[in-house]
C-alpha positions as CSV (number, residue, x, y, z in Angstrom):
1,M,123.4,84.1,81.0
2,N,124.3,80.8,82.3
3,K,123.5,80.0,85.9
4,A,125.5,78.6,88.8
5,V,125.4,75.0,89.7
6,S,123.9,73.2,92.7
7,D,126.4,71.2,94.6
8,S,124.3,68.6,96.4
9,G,121.2,66.7,95.6
10,L,121.6,63.2,94.2
11,C,118.3,63.4,92.4
12,L,118.9,66.8,90.8
13,K,118.2,66.8,86.9
14,G,119.1,70.1,85.3
15,A,121.1,72.5,87.5
16,Y,123.9,72.8,84.9
17,P,124.4,75.4,82.2
18,L,124.8,74.1,78.7
19,R,126.7,76.8,76.8
20,R,130.0,74.8,76.4
21,P,130.0,71.4,74.5
22,A,132.2,70.0,77.3
23,F,129.6,71.1,79.9
24,L,127.0,69.6,77.9
25,L,128.7,66.3,78.1
26,L,128.9,66.7,81.8
27,F,125.2,67.4,82.0
28,I,124.4,64.3,80.1
29,H,126.8,62.3,82.3
30,L,125.1,63.5,85.5
31,L,121.5,62.9,84.1
32,L,122.5,59.3,83.1
33,A,124.0,58.7,86.7
34,L,120.9,60.2,88.5
35,S,118.4,58.7,86.3
36,G,116.9,56.6,89.0
37,C,115.5,59.8,90.5
38,S,112.2,60.9,89.3
39,T,111.1,63.9,91.6
40,I,112.9,66.2,93.9
41,P,112.0,65.6,97.6
42,T,110.1,68.3,99.2
43,P,112.0,70.5,101.9
44,Q,110.0,68.9,104.6
45,A,111.1,65.4,103.3
46,R,114.7,66.7,103.0
47,L,114.5,67.9,106.7
48,Q,112.9,64.7,107.9
49,E,115.9,62.6,106.3
50,A,118.5,64.8,108.0
51,E,116.7,64.4,111.2
52,R,116.5,60.8,110.8
53,L,120.3,60.5,110.0
54,A,121.1,62.7,113.1
55,A,118.8,60.8,115.5
56,T,120.3,57.5,114.6
57,A,123.7,58.9,115.8
58,G,122.1,60.5,119.0
59,W,122.3,64.2,117.6
60,Q,119.6,66.8,118.0
61,R,118.8,70.0,115.9
62,I,119.1,73.4,117.4
63,D,118.2,76.8,116.1
64,I,120.9,79.5,116.3
65,E,120.2,83.1,116.1
66,A,122.8,84.8,113.9
67,P,121.4,87.9,112.4
68,P,120.1,88.4,109.8
69,F,119.4,84.6,109.7
70,V,118.4,81.7,112.0
71,L,120.7,78.9,111.3
72,S,120.0,75.2,111.9
73,A,122.6,73.1,113.5
74,W,122.9,69.5,114.9
75,V,124.8,68.7,117.9
76,P,125.3,65.4,119.9
77,V,122.9,64.9,122.7
78,Q,125.7,63.9,124.9
79,S,129.4,64.7,124.8
80,N,131.0,62.8,121.8
81,N,134.6,63.3,122.8
82,S,136.3,59.8,123.1
83,D,139.8,61.1,122.1
84,P,141.6,62.4,125.2
85,E,144.5,63.5,123.0
86,D,142.1,65.7,121.0
87,E,140.2,68.5,122.8
88,S,139.3,70.4,119.6
89,L,135.8,71.2,118.4
90,T,135.3,70.3,114.7
91,I,132.3,72.0,113.0
92,Y,131.2,70.8,109.7
93,L,129.7,73.4,107.3
94,E,127.4,72.2,104.6
95,G,127.5,72.6,100.9
96,D,125.4,75.0,98.7
97,G,122.5,72.6,98.7
98,L,119.7,72.6,96.0
99,A,120.5,76.1,94.5
100,W,118.9,75.4,91.1
101,Q,116.2,73.2,89.9
102,T,116.9,73.7,86.1
103,P,119.3,75.8,84.1
104,S,116.8,78.6,84.3
105,T,114.8,77.9,87.5
106,I,116.1,78.9,90.9
107,S,115.3,76.5,93.6
108,P,112.6,77.8,96.0
109,D,114.4,76.0,98.9
110,P,118.3,75.5,99.1
111,T,118.0,72.7,101.7
112,P,120.3,69.8,100.4
113,I,118.9,66.5,99.2
114,N,122.0,64.8,100.3
115,P,123.5,66.7,103.4
116,L,127.1,65.4,102.9
117,A,128.7,67.5,105.6
118,L,126.2,66.2,108.0
119,R,127.1,62.7,107.1
120,L,130.7,63.5,107.6
121,A,130.1,65.0,111.1
122,L,128.0,62.0,112.1
123,R,130.9,59.6,111.1
124,Q,133.8,61.4,112.9
125,P,135.3,58.6,114.8
126,A,136.4,60.5,117.8
127,G,136.5,64.0,119.4
128,K,134.0,66.8,119.6
129,A,131.9,67.6,116.6
130,A,128.9,69.7,115.5
131,Y,127.2,70.6,112.2
132,L,126.1,73.9,110.8
133,A,123.9,74.2,107.9
134,R,124.0,77.2,105.5
135,P,121.5,80.1,106.0
136,C,118.1,79.3,104.8
137,Q,118.8,75.4,104.8
138,F,116.4,73.3,106.8
139,R,114.1,76.3,107.6
140,D,110.7,77.2,107.0
141,L,111.2,80.0,104.4
142,T,107.6,81.3,104.9
143,Y,109.0,82.7,108.4
144,S,112.5,83.6,107.1
145,P,112.1,87.1,105.5
146,A,116.0,87.4,105.1
147,C,116.1,84.3,103.1
148,E,116.2,86.0,99.5
149,E,117.0,83.7,96.4
150,K,120.3,85.5,95.9
151,Y,121.6,83.9,99.1
152,W,121.8,80.6,97.5
153,T,122.9,81.8,93.9
154,S,124.9,84.9,93.3
155,D,125.4,86.0,96.9
156,R,125.9,82.5,98.2
157,F,129.3,83.7,100.0
158,A,128.1,87.3,100.6
159,P,129.6,89.2,103.6
160,E,126.4,88.8,105.6
161,I,126.3,85.1,105.0
162,I,129.9,84.8,106.4
163,E,129.3,87.0,109.4
164,S,125.9,85.0,110.2
165,S,127.9,81.8,110.0
166,N,130.7,83.2,112.0
167,L,128.3,84.2,114.7
168,A,126.6,80.7,114.8
169,I,130.2,79.1,115.1
170,S,130.9,81.2,118.1
171,Q,127.7,80.2,119.8
172,L,128.5,76.5,119.0
173,R,131.9,76.9,120.6
174,T,130.2,78.4,123.7
175,L,127.8,75.3,123.8
176,I,130.5,72.8,123.3
177,P,133.5,74.1,125.3
178,S,136.8,73.1,123.5
179,D,140.5,74.0,123.7
180,S,140.6,74.8,119.9
181,L,138.4,75.1,116.9
182,R,138.6,73.1,113.6
183,L,136.5,74.0,110.6
184,V,135.5,71.3,107.8
185,G,133.7,72.7,104.9
186,Y,132.3,70.5,102.2
187,S,131.8,72.1,98.6
188,G,130.6,75.5,98.9
189,G,130.8,75.2,102.6
190,G,134.5,75.0,102.1
191,A,134.4,78.6,100.9
192,V,132.4,79.6,103.8
193,A,134.7,77.8,106.2
194,A,137.7,79.4,104.7
195,L,136.2,83.0,104.6
196,V,135.0,82.6,108.4
197,A,138.6,81.3,109.4
198,A,140.1,84.5,107.5
199,R,138.3,86.6,110.2
200,R,138.9,84.6,113.3
201,D,141.9,84.0,115.6
202,D,140.8,80.8,117.2
203,V,140.8,78.3,114.2
204,A,143.5,75.8,114.8
205,Q,142.9,74.0,111.4
206,L,140.8,74.4,108.2
207,I,139.8,71.5,106.2
208,T,137.9,71.5,103.1
209,V,136.3,68.5,101.2
210,A,135.7,69.1,97.4
211,G,135.8,72.8,98.4
212,N,134.9,75.7,96.1
213,L,137.9,77.7,97.3
214,D,138.1,80.0,94.2
215,P,134.5,80.7,93.0
216,A,136.0,83.0,90.2
217,A,138.1,80.3,88.7
218,W,135.2,77.8,89.1
219,T,132.7,80.1,87.1
220,A,135.2,81.1,84.5
221,K,136.2,77.5,83.8
222,L,132.6,76.3,83.4
223,A,131.3,79.4,82.0
224,L,128.9,79.9,84.8
225,A,127.5,83.3,85.8
226,P,129.9,85.1,88.2
227,L,128.8,85.0,91.9
228,T,128.8,88.8,91.9
229,G,127.7,89.3,95.4
230,S,130.1,86.9,96.8
231,L,133.5,87.0,98.6
232,N,136.3,84.9,97.3
233,P,138.6,83.0,99.7
234,A,141.5,83.3,97.1
235,D,141.6,87.0,97.9
236,F,142.6,86.4,101.5
237,P,146.0,84.6,101.3
238,A,147.6,86.7,104.0
239,E,144.8,86.0,106.6
240,L,144.6,82.3,105.7
241,S,148.4,81.6,105.5
242,K,148.6,81.7,109.2
243,I,146.2,78.8,109.6
244,P,147.2,75.0,109.2
245,Q,145.2,73.7,106.2
246,V,144.4,70.6,104.3
247,H,142.4,70.5,101.2
248,L,140.9,67.3,100.0
249,V,139.9,66.9,96.4
250,G,138.4,64.0,94.3
251,G,140.3,63.1,91.2
252,K,137.0,62.4,89.5
253,D,135.3,65.4,90.7
254,R,133.7,67.1,87.5
255,I,131.7,69.7,89.7
256,V,134.5,71.3,91.7
257,G,137.6,69.8,90.2
258,E,141.1,70.0,91.2
259,Y,141.7,73.2,89.2
260,V,139.8,75.2,91.7
261,A,142.1,74.1,94.6
262,R,145.2,74.7,92.4
263,A,143.9,78.2,91.7
264,F,143.5,78.9,95.3
265,L,146.8,77.5,96.3
266,A,148.4,79.9,93.5
267,A,147.3,82.8,95.5
268,F,149.8,81.9,98.3
269,P,153.6,82.5,98.3
270,T,155.2,79.2,97.2
271,D,156.5,78.6,100.7
272,Q,153.2,79.1,102.4
273,R,150.8,77.0,100.3
274,P,148.4,74.8,102.1
275,A,148.4,71.1,101.8
276,L,146.5,69.4,99.0
277,E,145.4,65.8,99.2
278,I,144.1,64.1,96.0
279,F,142.0,61.0,96.4
280,P,142.2,59.5,92.7
281,N,139.0,57.4,92.7
282,F,136.7,60.1,94.6
283,D,134.2,62.4,92.8
284,H,132.2,65.3,94.3
285,H,129.8,62.9,96.3
286,C,131.6,59.6,96.4
287,C,133.2,58.2,98.4
288,W,133.9,60.9,101.3
289,S,131.3,59.9,103.9
290,Q,132.0,56.1,103.3
291,N,135.8,56.7,104.1
292,W,135.5,59.6,106.5
293,P,136.6,57.8,109.7
294,A,140.0,56.9,108.2
295,I,140.5,60.0,106.4
296,Y,139.7,62.0,109.6
297,T,142.2,59.9,111.7
298,S,145.1,60.1,109.1
299,V,144.7,63.4,107.5
300,V,142.6,65.5,109.9
301,A,143.2,64.8,113.6
302,H,146.5,63.1,113.5
303,P,147.9,64.0,110.1
304,V,151.1,62.1,108.8
305,K,153.8,64.4,108.0
306,R,154.4,64.2,104.3
């Protein structure tokens, strides 16, 4: 059976199934693009890199008890609200991280090699922001008995994952008081953000970046193993239609392509479909963080009516 894809990790060589010829070409393309990498950084090295990025921006890591997990989060040491017109709190949710090391080998630790959602959070140009890792990322798994491998493979969007993330978001809102809540999810974090938003009544805006908004469409298209223990955001159009949304997709994204967002939008009545923004020259990793200040200002914080 084919395995599911890791969505971050710039040096990952081999987390892609090979059954379909088209996907084999994608796999070869990714190997060539990532050929400068020889080894996967250790979980400790990945944590240290995230700590370095955050410290440079004046952020610190905190632990959040959200049973059955303890989640890692980063928050500014001092208030980062420099926009008096925007009193909302934007919480960024990370992607799936390093789920697979090879087509047949599950990663022993899902901590992302490239924490792109953290990079987005650190580059938010104004307003209050915080970053939330996924369960089992940036943790010492020796002391994390709840962190079973299924939670970064088949059950990555399981009900207990969503509830734990939801509890952590509530605690972040208490820690950083705000008038409203905005959720930004990257890749698989987009699914988590949507599923959390579907069960809350205080989400003023939902934003996804290269979001895996319909895992069933994603696995079917790429001949991947179905995420059998996971919820699917596309199954909750009634709950999500009440929330203003913008979904950002890279035109060159071969990992979570535009078809995933289109499948998600198709679940909504025509007059209630969320906004979709295509960035023709972007892919799954490039060039979101580099351009995030401008994207945030124009599309997220102060969207231009289209």
